[in-house]
N, C-alpha and C positions, 0 to 999 in steps of 0.2 A: 732336646737337650743340646747344648753347645759344648763342644770339647775343643779346648785351645790346642793348636798344633803349631810348633815352631819348626820350621824347615831350614836347617843350616847347610843343606846340600845344594847342589846345582840341579838336582832332579825335580821334576814336577811332583806335586803331592800324589799319593796313591789314589786311584779311583777305580770304580767298578768298570770292567771292560765289556761286559755283556749284560743284558737285561736281567738275567737270573743268577748272576754271580753271587756266591756266598761270601766272598772275601776279595781283598785287593792285593795286588802284587807290590812288594817292597823292592826298591832298587838299592844296590850298594852305593855308597858315597866314596867314589874313587878319585884320585888325582888324574890329571891328563896323562894318557898313555899308560896308566897303571893297570896291570893285570894280576889276578890272584890265581895261582895254580895250587890245587890241593893234590898231594900225593895220596896213594891208597891208604885209607885209615887215618889220615891226618885231619885234625880239627883246627879251625881258626875262627876268631871273632871277627865278623865283618860288620863294619859300622854303616848305619843308614843316615846318621846325622838328623834324624827326626826325633822330636820330643813331644810328648802329649801330656796334657794335664787332665787326668781322669777324676771325675767326682768320687767322693767317698763311696764305698761299697760297690764299685764297678771294677771290672777288669777288662783288659784287652788280651788277645792271644796271637802268637805267631806260630804258624804251622808250616810243615814242609809241603811243597807242591808235589802232588802225586807223580807227575811226569818226571820231574827231576829226581825224586826219591827212587823211582823204579829204574829209570834209564841211566842215571849217573851216580846214584848213591848219595845225593846231597840231601841231608836232613837237618832239622833243628835238633840240637843235642838233647834238650830236655822237653821234647815235643809232647803236647803243645807248650810253648814257652809262655808263661803267664806274666803279664805286666800289670802291676797294681800299685 
């Protein structure tokens, strides 16, 4: 199955980093020298500038990374985030 991906960011496309990875890491699409700082309990929408064209009856999911969730409290608000 081919899924069309439009990458409007300056980042490379997500890829599997190890042989048995279940998912890929997304990167934030930031301007040069831009940093995002979250205060405790604060929520922000962070853009990736990635767009996908999913076939009907399919979905994609965005999930929190366990290390970031545990160590830094960074989570996907409606985890898992469903894209359909």
